C-alpha positions in Angstrom: 130.8 105.7 81.9 129.5 109.1 83.1 126.8 109.8 86.1 123.2 111.0 85.3 122.8 114.2 84.6 121.7 116.1 87.5 118.1 118.1 87.2 118.4 121.1 89.6 114.7 122.6 88.2 112.6 119.9 89.2 110.5 120.6 92.4 109.0 118.7 95.0 106.1 120.6 94.6 105.8 120.3 90.6 106.0 116.3 91.5 103.0 116.7 93.9 100.6 118.6 92.1 101.0 117.4 88.3 103.9 114.7 88.1 102.7 112.9 84.6 104.1 115.6 81.9 107.1 115.7 84.0 107.9 111.9 83.6 106.7 112.0 80.0 109.6 114.3 79.2 112.0 112.2 81.3 110.7 109.4 79.4 111.7 110.5 76.3 114.8 112.8 77.3 116.5 111.8 80.6 114.7 108.1 81.4 118.0 107.8 84.3 118.1 111.5 86.2 119.3 112.5 89.5 116.7 115.2 90.8 118.4 117.4 93.6 115.2 118.3 95.3 114.9 114.3 95.7 118.1 113.6 96.2 117.2 110.4 94.6 118.5 108.8 90.6 114.7 108.9 89.0 114.0 106.1 86.7 111.3 106.5 84.5 110.7 103.8 82.1 109.1 100.1 82.9 111.9 98.0 82.1 114.1 99.7 84.6 111.8 100.3 87.5 111.1 96.2 87.1 114.8 95.3 86.6 115.6 97.4 89.6 112.8 95.7 91.5 113.5 92.5 90.3 117.3 92.4 91.3 117.5 93.1 95.4 121.1 91.5 95.3 122.2 94.7 93.5 119.2 97.1 94.7 118.7 97.0 98.3 115.7 98.3 99.8 117.7 99.9 102.9 117.3 102.7 102.1 119.5 104.9 104.9 118.1 108.5 103.8 114.5 107.9 103.7 112.1 109.7 106.0 110.5 106.3 106.7 112.4 105.8 109.5 111.4 108.6 111.6 108.1 108.7 110.4 107.5 105.2 112.0 109.9 105.5 114.8 111.4 101.8 113.4 113.5 99.8 110.6 110.4 98.2 108.9 110.3 95.5 106.9 110.3 97.5 104.2 113.6 98.7 104.2 114.5 95.3 104.5 116.0 92.6 102.3 116.7 88.8 102.2 115.5 87.0 105.3 115.4 89.4 107.8 112.5 90.8 105.5 110.7 87.5 105.1 110.6 86.6 108.3 108.9 89.8 109.0 106.4 89.7 105.8 105.5 86.2 106.5 104.7 87.0 110.4 101.3 88.5 108.8 100.9 86.7 105.7 98.2 84.2 107.7 95.7 86.8 107.7 96.0 87.9 104.0 95.5 84.2 103.5 92.9 83.2 100.1 90.5 81.3 102.6 90.3 84.2 105.2 89.9 86.7 102.5 86.9 84.4 101.3 85.3 83.6 104.6 86.0 86.7 106.9 87.5 89.7 105.3 85.0 90.2 102.0 81.8 89.4 104.0 83.1 91.9 106.4 83.7 94.6 104.2 80.2 93.6 101.7 78.3 94.0 104.8 80.2 97.6 105.8 79.7 98.4 102.4 76.3 98.1 102.7 75.6 100.1 105.6 77.7 102.8 104.5 75.8 102.8 101.3 72.7 103.3 103.0 73.5 106.2 104.6 74.5 108.0 101.3 71.7 110.6 100.6 69.9 110.6 97.1 69.9 114.0 95.0 72.4 116.3 96.2 76.2 116.8 95.4 78.2 115.0 98.4 81.7 114.0 98.1 82.7 110.4 97.8 85.8 111.0 99.6 85.1 111.6 103.2 81.9 110.2 103.3 82.7 106.6 101.8 85.8 105.8 100.8 87.9 107.2 103.2 85.6 105.9 106.0 85.3 102.1 104.6 88.6 101.8 103.9 89.5 102.5 107.4 87.2 100.4 108.9 87.5 96.6 107.0 90.9 97.6 107.7 90.8 98.2 111.4 89.3 95.0 111.8 92.0 93.1 109.5 94.5 94.8 111.7 92.8 93.6 115.2 92.3 97.3 116.0 88.3 97.4 115.2 87.8 99.8 118.4 90.0 102.5 116.2 87.2 105.0 115.0 87.6 105.6 111.3 88.9 108.8 111.7 91.6 107.7 114.0 92.5 105.5 111.3 92.9 107.8 108.7 94.7 110.2 110.9 97.2 107.9 111.7 97.2 106.5 108.6 97.8 110.2 106.6 100.4 110.9 109.4 102.2 108.2 108.4 102.3 108.9 104.9 103.1 112.4 105.1 106.1 111.4 107.6 107.5 108.9 105.0 107.0 111.0 102.0 108.9 113.6 104.0 111.5 114.2 101.4 111.9 117.8 102.2 112.6 116.8 105.8 109.7 119.9 107.4 109.3 119.7 110.6 105.4 119.8 110.6 105.1 116.6 109.0 107.2 114.6 112.0 105.6 116.4 114.6 102.0 115.2 113.2 103.3 111.7 112.8 105.0 111.6 116.3 101.7 113.1 118.3 99.9 110.3 116.0 102.7 107.0 117.2 101.7 107.8 120.6 98.0 107.1 120.0 98.8 104.2 117.8 101.4 102.7 120.2 98.7 103.1 123.3 96.0 101.6 121.2 98.1 98.9 120.1 99.2 97.8 123.5 95.4 98.0 124.6 94.7 95.1 121.7 97.4 93.1 122.0 96.5 92.4 126.2 93.3 91.7 124.7 94.7 89.4 122.0 96.9 87.4 124.2 93.5 85.8 125.7 91.1 86.3 123.0 92.8 85.4 119.4 91.4 85.7 116.1 92.7 86.2 113.0 93.9 89.3 112.2 97.2 90.9 112.1 98.3 92.0 115.2 96.5 88.7 116.8 98.5 86.4 114.5 101.7 87.9 115.0 101.6 87.9 118.6 100.5 84.6 118.9 102.6 82.9 116.7 104.8 80.1 118.1 107.7 81.7 117.3 107.0 85.5 117.2 108.7 88.1 115.5 109.7 90.9 118.3 107.4 93.3 119.7 108.9 96.4 118.4 108.5 94.8 114.5 105.1 94.0 115.1 104.3 97.1 116.4 106.5 98.7 113.1 103.9 96.1 110.8 101.2 96.7 112.3 101.8 100.9 111.5 103.2 99.9 107.6 99.7 98.2 107.3 98.2 101.8 108.5 99.8 103.6 106.1 99.8 101.8 103.1 96.1 100.1 103.7 93.7 102.7 103.7 95.4 105.2 100.9 95.5 102.2 98.5 91.9 101.1 98.2 90.7 104.6 99.3 92.6 106.4 96.2 91.7 103.4 93.5 88.1 103.5 94.2 88.2 107.2 93.7 90.4 107.1 90.8 88.3 104.4 89.3 84.6 106.3 89.6 86.5 109.1 88.3 87.9 107.2 84.8 84.5 105.2 85.4 82.2 108.6 85.3 84.2 110.6 82.7 83.8 107.9 80.4 80.2 107.0 80.0 80.9 104.6 76.8 83.1 102.1 79.3 81.0 102.4 82.3 77.5 101.3 80.1 80.0 98.3 78.7 80.6 97.0 82.4 77.5 97.4 83.4 76.4 94.9 80.6 79.8 92.3 80.8 80.1 92.7 85.1 84.1 92.7 84.2 84.7 95.0 86.6 87.5 93.5 87.6 89.3 95.2 84.3 88.3 98.7 86.0 89.9 98.1 88.9 93.2 96.9 87.0 92.9 99.9 84.7 92.4 102.3 87.7 95.0 101.8 89.4 97.6 101.6 86.2 96.7 105.1 85.3 97.2 106.6 88.4 99.3 104.6 90.8 98.3 104.9 94.2 102.1 104.5 95.4 104.2 106.3 92.7 107.6 106.1 94.1 109.7 103.6 95.9 113.3 103.9 96.5 116.7 101.5 95.9 119.9 101.7 97.1 123.0 100.2 95.1 125.0 97.6 96.7 127.6 98.2 94.4 129.0 100.0 91.5 126.5 99.4 88.3 124.8 101.0 85.8 121.8 101.9 83.7 121.1 102.7 80.2 124.9 103.3 79.9 125.2 105.3 83.2 126.8 105.0 86.5 125.2 104.2 89.7 127.4 104.6 92.2 127.5 102.4 95.2 125.7 103.7 98.0 123.3 105.8 95.3 119.4 105.9 96.2 117.7 104.9 92.8 113.6 106.1 92.5 111.5 103.9 90.7 108.7 105.8 89.4 105.9 102.6 88.8 103.5 106.2 87.7 105.8 106.6 85.0 106.2 103.2 83.9 102.6 102.3 83.9 102.6 105.3 81.4 105.2 103.5 79.4 104.8 104.6 75.6 106.7 101.0 75.0 104.4 99.3 77.2 100.8 100.8 77.0 99.2 102.7 73.9 98.0 106.5 75.3 98.6 105.3 79.0 98.0 109.0 79.9 94.4 107.6 79.3 91.6 105.4 81.3 91.1 102.8 79.1 89.2 99.6 80.1 88.9 98.6 76.7 93.0 99.0 76.4 95.2 95.2 75.4 96.5 93.8 78.6 99.3 94.2 80.4 101.2 93.8 83.2 101.4 97.3 85.6 103.9 97.7 88.2 101.2 99.3 90.6 101.4 96.2 93.3 105.3 96.7 93.5 107.6 93.3 92.0 109.9 91.6 93.6 110.2 90.7 97.2 108.3 93.5 98.2 105.1 92.9 96.1 102.5 94.6 97.8 100.5 92.0 100.2 97.3 93.4 100.4 97.2 93.4 96.1 94.5 90.4 96.6 92.0 91.6 99.3 91.9 95.3 97.6 91.2 93.3 94.1 88.7 91.2 96.0 86.9 94.1 97.9 87.2 97.2 95.6 86.8 95.5 92.6 84.6 92.3 93.0 81.9 94.0 95.4 82.3 97.7 95.5 81.9 98.4 92.6 79.2 96.5 91.6 77.7 97.2 94.9 77.6 100.9 94.4 76.7 100.6 90.5 73.6 98.7 91.7 72.6 101.0 94.3 72.9 104.2 92.2 73.1 103.3 88.5 72.6 106.9 87.3 75.7 108.4 89.4 76.6 111.3 88.3 80.0 113.2 88.4 79.7 116.9 89.5 81.8 119.6 87.6 85.0 116.9 86.9 87.1 120.5 86.4 86.8 120.5 91.0 88.3 117.5 91.1 92.1 118.1 92.5 94.8 115.6 92.7 97.4 115.5 94.3 100.8 113.4 95.8 104.1 112.7 94.7 104.9 109.3 96.8 100.9 108.6 96.9 98.3 110.1 94.5 94.5 110.1 94.3 91.7 112.3 94.1 91.3 114.8 97.2 87.5 115.1 96.1 84.8 113.4 94.1 81.7 115.4 94.1 78.7 113.1 93.2 75.4 113.2 92.9 73.6 109.9 93.7 70.8 108.5 91.6 
């Protein structure tokens, strides 16, 4: 069987600026394609991305060429398989229990959401990215992780530095230099909080891990906290902004939601339409094939869940935001052993709390100049601004 064709024209800049037309073309013409700029084989069809994610025995998460290890200064659970991955993943899971979400984190989020909404001015154009979505996601995450003294600005800076470093597939110097400085600051704050939580434990992730009967290694506790910082801000932040863009540019859908109260459908459609985490890497542990093309042992495939979520075989008019569409499973929260552990808390806080609260406060919110909204990101994607008038 032949190797997948090699593309030398697609650039990281192209994929960062607007990947969806590229993915549409690849789904139709080359659903398995080696792309030189990212040094990976892109998989753009939903059946293929799910099959790879659901087969960790054949496709390992341990991608040795990812920039993630350099960015996080650790071999994180995101790049581990089997029992080793599960042990580190389960170390944090008590924090995200259904009971904790219901009794601790949801009430805390609701209080913070109310406080942040109180600060927003009416009848003037504001940007919801820096004034609401970013800071609120940072604040609740700081509490969940056990870093309540870290400022909103610190949390957002650390998160973006980790994201930019982990997604630095071009291996540029600046993102790595920036994340190295962020790691120093994170390490200092984590160490300070460990000393406190050893004598005053709570249900935060850091506390649960350090006070466990059989704790994982401290280096991996720190890595776990950083993984959560890296993904725990941009996902709910970008999901909220994406959903708001979708609703405010489709007033008939917004009116229907105000009547039905089914805000969860808007959440699911938003994260399907523009997946906050767009791609993931897996390494073939033996020679295999996908769609009649050879994937040699050691090659890294990139599952493009952003493309899978628009696959014409699964979603009709997948490029459109449509809360009325026939339900179908999207892949924005992953699949298999690495399914996102923050899924339930994100659905609860953004879908069940923030969306109805926001439109209850500001029922006539208006998106000002939709064409001015800038979308960006290859590994992680969302709007960089959302200018609205609140009334």
